[in-house]
N, C-alpha and C positions, 0 to 999 in steps of 0.2 A: 124799720130796724135801726136805720141811721139816726132818726130822731129820738128813738128810745135810748140809744147809747149816749147821746149828748145830754139828754135830760138826766140820765142816771148819774153821770159824772158831775153835773151841776148840783144835784142833790147831795152828793158826797162832799162837795166843797161847802155847801151851806151847813151840813152837819158838823163839819170841822170847826166852823166859827160859832155855832150856836150851842153846842153841848157844854154844859158847865162841868168843870172838874178842878181838882187841886193841883194838877200837873203844872209846873212852871213853864209856861209857853215861851217859845223862842222865835224871834225874827232873825232872818239872815239876808244880807244884801251883797251882791257882788257881780262878777263878770264871768263870761264863759267864752271859750273858743275851741275850734277843732276843724275836722274835715268831714265832708259828705262824700259818700260813694253812692252814686245815683244811677238809676236806669228808669225807663218808662215802661209801664205795662200797656202795651199796644195790642189792639185787636184791629187788624188791617188786612186787606187783600194783598198788600205788599209785604215781603219779608224784610224785616229790619234787623240786621245783624249787630247787636249791641255789645259793648263792653262797659265795665264800671267806669264812671266819669268822676274823678276826684277833684273837688273844689272846696273852698273855705266856707266857714260859718262862724258867727260869733255875735255876742250881744250882752244884755243885762239879765240878771237873775234875781228873783225875790222868793224867799221860802218862809212859810209859817208852819211851825210845828205846834199843834194845839194840844196834843196828848201823847202819852208814851207810845212810840212806834208809829205814829200817824201824823200827817200834815198835808199841806198842799204846796205846790211849787208853780211859779209862773215865770215866763221869759219873754223878752222882746229881742228878736234876733234878725240879723241881716244874713241871709242864707242863699247860697248858690247851689243849683242842682241842674238837671237836664240829662242829656245822653250823648254818647259818642258811638260812632259806627266804624267798623273796620272792614277791610276788603273782603268781599264774600267770593272766594275763589270757587267754592262748590257750585255756585249758581252763575259762574262766568260774569260776575258784575265787574264794571270798570271803575267802581268807586274806590278811591285810594284813602280818603279821610274826610270825615264830616262830624262836626260837633255842634250842638246847640245848647247854650248855657242860659238858664232861666234864673232870674234874680227875684227873691221874695223877701218881704217883711213878714215874719211869722210870730205867732203868739201861741205857745203851748200852755194849757192849763191842766196840770197833772196832779193826780193823787200821789202822795209821797209816803212810802213805807220804808222803815229801816229796822235792821236787826243788829244788835251789838255783837261784834266779833272779838271784843276785848275792851280795855279801858278807853282807847282812843281810836278805835276802828269800827266802822259800820258797813254792813251790806245794805245797799239802797235799791229800791225798786220803784220806778215811777211809771204811771200809765194814765192815759186820758186823751181828750180831743186836742187837736192842733188846728189853728186857723191861719191861713196864709194869703197874702195878696201880692200878685206879680207886679213889679215895678220896672221890669226891663228884660231884654233878651239879647243874645249875641250869637251870631252864626259864624263858624269858621269851616271852610271846606276846601278841598283840593280835588278837582275832578280831572281824571285822565281822559275820559271820552265823553263827548257831548251827548251820547245816548242816555246818560244818567240824568240829564236835565229834564227829562219828561216826568220825573218824580216831583210832583208839585211842591212837596214840603221842603225840597232843597232850595227853593227860591226864597230870597230874603223877604219877599212880600208876603209869605205865608206866616202870619203872626199868631201869637197866642190870642184866643178868642174868649176864653173864660179866665179872667184874672183872679177871681176869688177861688181859693182852693181850701179844702178841709179834709181831715182824715183822722186816723188814730195813731198815737205814738206810744211806744213802750221803751223803757230804758232800764238798764241794770248796771250797777257799778260799785265802787269802793270809795268810802269817805274816810279821810284821815283828819282827825280833829286835833289842832294844836293851839297853843296859846295865842297865836296871831291870826287864827281863823281856820276854816275848813278847806281842804283840798280834795276835789272829787274827780275821779277818773271814771268815765262811763261809756258804754256802748248803747246805741239806740237803733230802733227801726221805725220808720214812718210809712204807713200804708195809706196812700191817697185814695179818697172816695169820689173825687170830682174829676171830670174830664178837663184837660187843658185846651184841647182844640174842639171844634164842632164835630159832632159824632152822628150825623145823619147817614142814611144808607148811601147817599151819593158822595159823601166826604171821604177824604183819604183815610182817616182813622174812624173806626166805629167805637173805639175806646182809647183813651190816652190819659193815664193817671201817673202821678209821681210815686216812685218807690225809692226810699233813701235809707241807707245804712250810715249811721253817724258814729264818730269817735270824738269824745269831747272831754276837755279839762276845764273845771270851774274852780274859782276861788271865792269863798263867801266869808264875810265878817258877821259873826253872830252877836245878837243883842237879846238878852233875856229880860222878860218883864218882871 
């Protein structure tokens, strides 16, 4: 199923470039920046009380519109995600604070759809695969009681074991087109399909994938062919 989904979106991209038409195609280049609100999808024998972890994201954007209402969009982003834990009073835990920040270089390759809302406004919908590579991590913790240290992943030596990450991303937003370029405000959701840590029966986590809600502002300069 995962392979079929990736092939499907690759064929959509090829279709966008190969189909002949009289529509004046448009290239756009620019930058984007925003925040990630992230959690991990854990399957574990340990209870992991998570909250949303807010961190920055930003990078470069290129967009190609090949025909009316349809195009593709790609990005190269520096993105931080991970998870934060809060004190679990219901289970009498002694953990006061723990966060693990994961840093990625990411490349989303998305199908781009738009619908005109007026002369200078568009509703945009983007969807497709996203590929990511972990380039670092950082742990911050404050432990009240040493009993919590028997949880292996609190240890700084418990590192990311699968640096390559991939999943599906969808976004929806509003584009305002002006004489100096396009301003795009969007919200997105990334559903990771790969485990971050080892996931054997004897490991701490039997599943551990990234889940990210994003809020993003982009500025693009349009170039018509």
